[in-house]
Kinemage of the C-alpha trace (Angstrom):
@kinemage 1
@onewidth
@group {chain A} dominant
@subgroup {mainchain}
@vectorlist {calphas} color= white
{ca met a 1} P 0.612 30.800 -30.618
{ca thr a 2} L 1.796 34.222 -31.731
{ca thr a 3} L -0.144 37.455 -31.429
{ca ala a 4} L -0.277 37.807 -35.203
{ca leu a 5} L -1.764 34.336 -35.555
{ca ile a 6} L -4.348 35.019 -32.846
{ca ile a 7} L -5.397 38.257 -34.544
{ca arg a 8} L -5.575 36.541 -37.926
{ca glu a 9} L -7.807 33.813 -36.512
{ca ile a 10} L -10.027 36.283 -34.667
{ca ser a 11} L -10.486 38.299 -37.846
{ca lys a 12} L -12.036 35.222 -39.462
{ca leu a 13} L -14.858 35.184 -36.904
{ca pro a 14} L -18.205 36.900 -37.450
{ca trp a 15} L -18.289 40.408 -35.983
{ca thr a 16} L -20.533 39.362 -33.067
{ca glu a 17} L -18.039 36.746 -31.953
{ca arg a 18} L -15.139 39.165 -32.432
{ca leu a 19} L -16.901 41.636 -30.144
{ca leu a 20} L -17.373 38.862 -27.606
{ca val a 21} L -13.636 38.109 -27.727
{ca val a 22} L -12.844 41.793 -27.167
{ca glu a 23} L -15.295 42.065 -24.255
{ca lys a 24} L -13.941 38.968 -22.552
{ca thr a 25} L -10.360 40.112 -23.095
{ca leu a 26} L -11.081 43.532 -21.583
{ca arg a 27} L -12.856 41.910 -18.642
{ca ser a 28} L -9.841 39.682 -18.087
{ca ile a 29} L -7.477 42.666 -18.176
{ca arg a 30} L -9.640 44.564 -15.664
{ca gln a 31} L -9.739 41.566 -13.326
{ca asp a 32} L -5.956 41.195 -13.519
{ca lys a 33} L -5.551 44.891 -12.737
{ca gln a 34} L -7.936 44.645 -9.781
{ca arg a 35} L -6.057 41.606 -8.510
{ca ser a 36} L -2.743 43.461 -8.799
{ca leu a 37} L -4.114 46.455 -6.926
{ca ala a 38} L -5.544 44.220 -4.200
{ca gln a 39} L -2.170 42.516 -3.792
{ca ala a 40} L -0.454 45.904 -3.511
{ca val a 41} L -2.943 46.997 -0.859
{ca asp a 42} L -2.412 43.796 1.093
{ca ala a 43} L 1.360 44.152 0.859
{ca leu a 44} L 1.388 47.742 2.129
{ca tyr a 45} L -1.514 47.690 4.592
{ca gln a 46} L 0.541 46.768 7.659
{ca asp a 47} L 3.125 49.446 6.867
{ca tyr a 48} L 0.498 52.158 6.699
{ca ala a 49} L -1.395 50.830 9.723
{ca ala a 50} L 1.715 50.796 11.913
{ca asp a 51} L 3.772 53.791 10.705
{ca ala a 52} L 2.274 57.192 11.551
{ca asp a 53} L 4.811 58.963 9.332
{ca leu a 54} L 3.215 57.357 6.267
{ca thr a 55} L -0.203 58.762 7.131
{ca ala a 56} L 0.836 62.145 8.563
{ca phe a 57} L -0.750 64.141 5.757
{ca thr a 58} L -4.150 62.502 6.189
{ca gln a 59} L -4.665 64.849 9.142
{ca ile a 60} L -5.280 67.681 6.686
{ca asp a 61} L -7.762 65.706 4.553
{ca val a 62} L -10.681 67.492 6.191
{ca asp a 63} L -9.531 70.767 4.608
{ca ser a 64} L -10.468 71.325 0.993
{ca phe a 65} L -7.139 71.884 -0.738
{ca tyr a 66} L -8.564 73.842 -3.672
{ca glu a 67} L -11.096 75.810 -1.694
{ca ala a 68} L -10.652 79.572 -2.019
{ca lys a 69} L -10.671 81.341 1.316
């Protein structure tokens, strides 16, 4: 099914059902994004846990970077 056909069919629905389609689509996109981010975290976690060079700058996190002194 092509995107154009999907849009054409959705446009035939009542507005309440079209809104439901949009909401469910956005929810699906957000879940996919969250899943992708979780996979990236899992893939890099061991590197950051074991390599001090990757976390060297976290030592200065206690200082407020933008704070005027």
